[in-house]
Backbone bond lengths (Angstrom), bond angles and torsions (degrees), N, CA, C in turn:
res aa  C-N    CA-C-N  psi(-1)  N-CA   C-N-CA  omega(-1)  CA-C   N-CA-C  phi
1 X - - - 1.446 - - 1.527 108.86 -
2 X 1.317 117.53 132.33 1.456 123.41 -178.86 1.519 108.66 -94.35
3 X 1.322 115.97 127.70 1.470 119.67 177.37 1.521 108.59 -77.78
4 X 1.290 116.64 136.40 1.468 120.60 176.83 1.516 108.28 -102.71
5 X 1.294 114.52 144.99 1.457 120.44 179.66 1.517 109.41 -89.01
6 X 1.328 115.53 140.63 1.455 116.92 174.59 1.530 109.11 -79.36
7 X 1.316 116.22 169.41 1.468 121.79 -174.49 1.533 113.46 -55.62
8 X 1.356 119.73 -45.36 1.472 117.78 178.61 1.533 112.73 -60.88
9 X 1.340 117.41 -36.72 1.465 120.02 177.72 1.522 110.92 -66.38
10 X 1.325 116.81 -42.31 1.466 120.51 177.08 1.524 110.41 -62.83
11 X 1.319 115.97 -42.85 1.467 121.45 179.62 1.524 110.02 -59.49
12 X 1.327 117.19 -46.74 1.465 121.76 -179.38 1.525 110.76 -64.04
13 X 1.337 117.13 -44.09 1.474 120.69 178.30 1.514 111.26 -61.57
14 X 1.318 117.18 -42.96 1.463 121.31 179.75 1.530 110.52 -64.91
15 X 1.345 116.15 -45.10 1.468 119.58 178.62 1.524 109.93 -60.81
16 X 1.327 117.27 -48.43 1.461 121.01 -177.98 1.527 111.76 -60.51
17 X 1.325 116.79 -39.68 1.471 120.28 178.90 1.529 110.45 -63.91
18 X 1.326 116.62 -48.79 1.467 120.22 -179.94 1.529 110.55 -65.01
19 X 1.324 116.47 -41.47 1.469 120.99 -177.67 1.516 113.23 -66.73
20 X 1.324 117.75 -18.50 1.469 120.90 -179.22 1.524 112.90 -79.31
21 X 1.330 117.78 -10.95 1.472 121.57 -178.89 1.529 109.31 -67.27
22 X 1.329 115.98 130.69 1.462 120.41 179.89 1.519 110.56 -91.11
23 X 1.316 114.51 152.64 1.459 120.88 175.61 1.529 108.16 -70.44
24 X 1.333 118.93 127.27 1.469 119.67 -177.13 1.531 113.98 -68.43
25 X 1.325 117.37 -20.01 1.464 120.42 -179.89 1.524 112.30 -92.09
26 X 1.333 116.84 -25.78 1.467 121.80 178.97 1.530 106.40 -133.66
27 X 1.325 117.86 83.38 1.466 121.35 -168.76 1.525 116.42 -67.42
28 X 1.329 118.72 -3.47 1.464 119.31 175.31 1.525 111.46 -86.91
29 X 1.331 116.96 -8.41 1.462 121.63 -178.54 1.517 111.21 -108.55
30 X 1.315 115.66 139.92 1.463 119.20 169.29 1.521 107.88 -89.35
31 X 1.329 115.30 165.98 1.458 118.43 177.73 1.524 110.97 -68.72
32 X 1.330 117.21 -21.13 1.467 120.19 173.54 1.527 110.10 -73.20
33 X 1.350 117.47 -41.34 1.471 120.92 175.93 1.526 110.62 -56.17
34 X 1.327 115.87 -41.59 1.463 121.44 -177.99 1.519 113.40 -74.14
35 X 1.324 116.93 -21.27 1.460 119.35 -174.74 1.512 112.25 83.44
36 X 1.331 116.85 12.33 1.466 122.35 177.75 1.528 110.52 -74.53
37 X 1.330 116.50 -34.05 1.467 121.51 177.90 1.519 108.13 -76.96
38 X 1.328 117.04 113.96 1.460 120.93 -173.65 1.524 113.63 -102.58
39 X 1.337 116.91 -36.85 1.460 118.76 -172.52 1.526 109.65 -158.31
40 X 1.323 115.92 139.19 1.461 122.21 173.63 1.522 106.62 -135.54
41 X 1.326 116.16 127.33 1.473 120.60 179.37 1.516 109.74 -136.50
42 X 1.338 115.92 136.43 1.456 121.84 172.36 1.523 105.99 -93.57
43 X 1.327 115.40 117.43 1.466 121.39 -177.91 1.527 107.40 -124.23
44 X 1.316 115.73 108.33 1.463 119.30 -177.34 1.512 110.11 62.62
45 X 1.350 115.69 -121.46 1.464 119.57 -178.70 1.526 112.55 -102.88
46 X 1.321 117.26 15.93 1.463 117.99 178.17 1.528 111.56 -134.95
47 X 1.325 114.59 169.06 1.462 122.06 -178.92 1.520 108.26 -116.97
48 X 1.322 115.62 134.44 1.463 121.86 175.07 1.522 108.06 -110.67
49 X 1.323 115.59 129.99 1.457 121.86 -178.35 1.522 108.63 -126.31
50 X 1.321 115.95 135.95 1.468 121.47 175.70 1.522 108.65 -116.14
51 X 1.326 115.22 131.18 1.460 121.67 177.03 1.526 108.68 -127.68
52 X 1.325 115.34 150.13 1.465 121.40 178.35 1.524 107.67 -124.14
53 X 1.331 118.26 125.92 1.464 120.32 -179.68 1.526 111.78 -69.80
54 X 1.319 115.65 153.69 1.459 120.15 177.79 1.528 110.71 -65.70
55 X 1.307 117.02 -25.77 1.466 122.08 169.42 1.518 106.99 -156.27
56 X 1.326 117.16 150.85 1.467 118.90 -177.79 1.520 108.87 -64.53
57 X 1.299 115.71 137.68 1.457 120.81 -177.65 1.514 113.17 89.91
58 X 1.325 118.28 7.47 1.465 121.41 179.52 1.535 108.52 -59.74
59 X 1.334 117.60 121.35 1.464 120.10 -176.63 1.531 113.86 -69.95
60 X 1.311 118.24 -13.02 1.464 120.96 -177.68 1.525 113.27 -82.18
61 X 1.318 118.76 -11.96 1.463 120.92 -172.51 1.525 113.32 -63.63
62 X 1.317 118.11 -37.25 1.469 119.72 179.74 1.525 111.48 -65.00
63 X 1.306 117.46 -43.28 1.466 120.12 179.46 1.523 110.42 -69.96
64 X 1.327 117.45 -35.23 1.465 120.61 176.83 1.524 109.61 -62.36
65 X 1.321 117.60 -45.63 1.466 121.10 179.23 1.530 110.57 -60.32
66 X 1.317 117.01 -43.82 1.463 120.80 178.32 1.529 111.22 -62.95
67 X 1.330 117.02 -43.56 1.466 121.13 179.35 1.531 111.42 -64.09
68 X 1.327 117.32 -34.80 1.467 120.65 176.10 1.522 109.72 -64.28
69 X 1.324 116.58 -47.64 1.469 120.44 178.71 1.523 111.12 -57.57
70 X 1.331 117.26 -43.01 1.467 121.32 179.63 1.524 111.60 -66.73
71 X 1.328 117.43 -41.76 1.463 120.90 178.92 1.526 110.78 -62.97
72 X 1.327 116.74 -40.59 1.463 120.49 178.78 1.525 111.09 -68.01
73 X 1.326 116.14 -39.59 1.466 119.81 178.60 1.526 111.33 -63.00
74 X 1.335 116.66 -40.02 1.471 120.15 177.23 1.527 111.62 -61.15
75 X 1.317 116.62 -26.63 1.472 121.43 178.37 1.527 112.74 -91.78
76 X 1.327 116.08 5.42 1.461 119.81 176.23 1.517 115.68 95.09
77 X 1.310 117.66 4.13 1.465 121.31 177.34 1.535 108.00 -93.28
78 X 1.315 116.36 106.65 1.461 121.47 -171.60 1.533 114.15 -88.24
79 X 1.301 118.23 -24.68 1.466 121.01 -174.47 1.516 110.38 -115.77
80 X 1.318 116.60 79.19 1.459 120.82 -179.33 1.521 110.32 -98.87
81 X 1.311 115.57 140.28 1.465 123.01 175.86 1.519 107.14 -124.13
82 X 1.335 116.88 114.96 1.458 121.94 179.63 1.521 107.57 -108.14
83 X 1.327 115.36 125.90 1.467 119.25 178.38 1.520 109.41 -123.54
84 X 1.304 114.76 148.41 1.455 121.99 178.03 1.516 108.73 -95.07
85 X 1.310 115.46 129.05 1.466 122.36 -179.96 1.525 107.89 -113.81
86 X 1.327 116.19 123.29 1.466 120.48 -177.06 1.526 113.77 -98.17
87 X 1.324 116.62 -14.49 1.457 119.59 -177.90 1.519 109.35 -130.41
88 X 1.319 117.90 126.91 1.460 126.34 2.03 1.529 110.68 -71.97
89 X 1.317 114.73 153.84 1.460 120.39 -179.91 1.524 109.86 -66.26
90 X 1.325 115.45 145.32 1.461 121.72 178.18 1.520 109.80 -60.57
91 X 1.301 115.68 147.56 1.461 122.08 175.51 1.527 108.77 -136.26
92 X 1.305 116.21 150.67 1.460 119.84 178.58 1.528 111.24 -64.01
93 X 1.318 117.71 -15.49 1.467 120.02 175.47 1.519 111.94 -66.95
94 X 1.335 117.60 -16.06 1.463 121.21 177.73 1.526 111.75 -80.28
95 X 1.330 117.59 -11.78 1.464 120.43 178.37 1.522 109.71 -68.25
96 X 1.312 115.95 143.66 1.458 119.85 177.81 1.534 110.27 -79.54
97 X 1.330 115.72 158.95 1.463 119.94 174.24 1.525 110.26 -60.56
98 X 1.341 115.54 -36.84 1.462 120.47 177.41 1.536 110.14 -62.48
99 X 1.317 116.82 -40.48 1.462 121.04 177.82 1.523 111.75 -63.32
100 X 1.321 116.92 -41.88 1.474 120.77 177.76 1.535 110.33 -62.79
101 X 1.340 115.40 -41.67 1.466 119.50 178.33 1.526 110.81 -62.88
102 X 1.326 117.04 -44.72 1.464 121.31 179.90 1.526 111.22 -61.67
103 X 1.334 117.06 -41.09 1.468 120.11 178.03 1.525 110.71 -58.92
104 X 1.322 116.17 -48.81 1.461 120.27 -177.83 1.524 110.99 -61.12
105 X 1.339 117.02 -44.08 1.462 120.41 179.09 1.524 111.80 -64.26
106 X 1.321 116.78 -28.06 1.463 122.57 179.57 1.534 111.55 -80.14
107 X 1.338 116.66 -12.23 1.461 120.68 179.16 1.513 113.99 99.85
108 X 1.326 117.68 14.14 1.464 122.20 177.06 1.523 107.45 -111.90
109 X 1.322 116.39 126.72 1.464 119.64 178.43 1.525 108.59 -67.99
110 X 1.332 116.81 121.84 1.465 119.20 -179.01 1.528 111.38 -76.27
111 X 1.320 116.46 157.80 1.464 118.81 175.59 1.524 109.28 -72.32
112 X 1.300 116.22 146.88 1.462 120.43 176.07 1.522 108.74 -77.24
113 X 1.324 117.04 147.27 1.473 118.68 173.81 1.532 109.66 -60.49
114 X 1.314 117.29 150.84 1.465 121.85 -177.47 1.520 111.71 -54.13
115 X 1.321 116.71 -37.11 1.455 120.39 -176.82 1.528 112.73 -65.37
116 X 1.328 117.77 -20.53 1.463 119.95 -178.26 1.527 113.21 -112.69
117 X 1.331 117.68 6.20 1.468 119.88 179.51 1.519 109.95 -79.84
118 X 1.302 114.80 119.12 1.459 120.28 175.42 1.513 107.08 -136.57
119 X 1.301 116.04 133.11 1.457 119.89 178.77 1.519 108.97 -131.85
120 X 1.306 116.69 128.96 1.451 122.29 177.08 1.526 107.89 -87.97
121 X 1.305 116.52 120.90 1.464 122.93 -179.36 1.527 112.04 57.28
122 X 1.327 117.27 34.76 1.454 121.49 175.40 1.514 115.36 78.75
123 X 1.331 118.27 4.06 1.463 121.08 -179.55 1.524 108.61 -103.85
124 X 1.307 116.06 117.98 1.459 121.27 179.59 1.521 109.01 -87.42
125 X 1.316 117.28 137.72 1.453 120.61 175.37 1.519 108.38 -96.17
126 X 1.322 116.50 133.03 1.460 122.69 -178.06 1.519 108.14 -119.93
127 X 1.330 115.60 127.38 1.458 120.55 178.57 1.523 111.73 -78.02
128 X 1.306 116.19 145.13 1.461 121.99 178.52 1.530 109.62 -70.54
129 X 1.349 117.77 126.70 1.458 119.36 178.94 1.537 112.98 -74.20
130 X 1.336 116.73 -10.77 1.469 120.41 -178.48 1.530 112.19 -89.18
131 X 1.348 116.08 -49.90 1.467 118.99 -175.95 1.527 113.26 -116.73
132 X 1.340 117.47 -10.00 1.455 120.83 178.11 1.520 114.71 87.54
133 X 1.309 118.07 -3.89 1.463 121.30 -179.07 1.530 111.32 -63.59
134 X 1.321 115.34 146.12 1.465 121.26 173.85 1.532 110.80 -94.07
135 X 1.325 116.50 -0.54 1.461 122.30 -179.21 1.529 108.71 -85.16
136 X 1.343 116.09 76.74 1.462 122.31 -174.93 1.520 109.99 -127.83
137 X 1.333 115.06 164.23 1.461 119.61 178.06 1.524 110.55 -141.63
138 X 1.309 114.71 147.45 1.458 122.16 176.88 1.523 109.19 -77.91
139 X 1.331 116.80 127.49 1.457 120.96 176.56 1.529 111.40 -98.44
140 X 1.344 116.10 -39.74 1.457 121.14 -178.52 1.522 109.57 -153.93
141 X 1.314 116.58 140.66 1.467 121.30 176.99 1.523 111.41 -65.21
142 X 1.333 117.13 -15.96 1.454 120.87 -178.51 1.521 110.30 -122.65
143 X 1.332 115.06 126.20 1.452 121.41 179.30 1.513 110.11 -102.40
144 X 1.331 115.88 -142.12 1.457 120.68 -176.36 1.532 112.48 -68.17
145 X 1.323 117.20 -21.81 1.469 122.45 172.51 1.525 107.17 -137.70
146 X 1.321 116.82 165.67 1.463 121.13 -176.43 1.522 113.42 -65.49
147 X 1.325 117.70 -21.89 1.469 120.06 -178.64 1.527 112.34 -87.23
148 X 1.338 117.04 3.91 1.456 120.37 -180.00 1.523 110.20 -127.66
149 X 1.333 115.94 153.67 1.461 123.14 174.79 1.529 107.93 -114.42
150 X 1.326 116.43 153.72 1.462 121.30 -179.30 1.527 109.87 -97.10
151 X 1.317 115.21 124.76 1.461 122.77 179.90 1.529 109.50 -123.52
152 X 1.350 115.59 166.57 1.467 121.05 174.76 1.519 108.41 -137.67
153 X 1.308 114.74 140.92 1.459 120.96 176.05 1.522 108.23 -87.15
154 X 1.312 116.66 128.87 1.462 121.17 178.08 1.526 111.76 -80.21
155 X 1.335 116.95 -15.68 1.464 120.25 179.50 1.520 111.44 -84.99
156 X 1.345 116.96 -57.98 1.473 119.35 -178.30 1.533 111.87 -93.67
157 X 1.329 116.73 -6.57 1.474 124.41 176.22 1.528 114.24 69.66
158 X 1.329 117.50 10.07 1.467 121.24 -179.40 1.529 110.93 -84.71
159 X 1.329 116.96 136.40 1.469 119.61 171.41 1.533 108.97 -78.64
160 X 1.323 116.73 155.38 1.458 120.95 177.01 1.512 110.24 -158.19
161 X 1.303 114.69 154.95 1.469 121.16 173.61 1.526 108.53 -85.31
162 X 1.303 115.23 149.70 1.462 122.61 171.77 1.508 107.57 -124.47
163 X 1.317 116.58 124.63 1.464 121.63 178.11 1.520 106.78 -69.89
164 X 1.337 116.74 118.60 1.460 121.43 -174.94 1.526 112.05 -65.46
165 X 1.315 115.21 145.08 1.456 121.23 176.30 1.526 109.63 -81.88
166 X 1.308 115.76 137.87 1.470 121.36 177.29 1.500 108.21 -127.56
């Protein structure tokens, strides 16, 4: 006899499968850590997933959608529909605390939560993820990907990416 899962169990399995997909540009983060995964619903015999890009035109969204479909298929969900939702626009406030911690451990300065962002005369101070110093400088508005800026620590002299605040 085959046990059937009730709807909440299917919903949880579908969410967990989609949430396990890693960001192809920052492989230590899942799309759930980033807040890109917005909604997962089991509707009849298929799964509907909504994702929001970190910025419109993000080149990683197509591969993320494909990886979600594959993750769901591995869990037995054969009819997945992944759609991109642009409104409301993604914000770094959707990132989890765990995601911010993972970024820092990976060597990328995480964005500060909106409640703690303060900039004097429009200049944001970013702490070094390597040594913790606040003595840093912006080198380029664009880092290894469009969602990051390149910074350098004046104390330990190490360059680092900073995930831009949105």
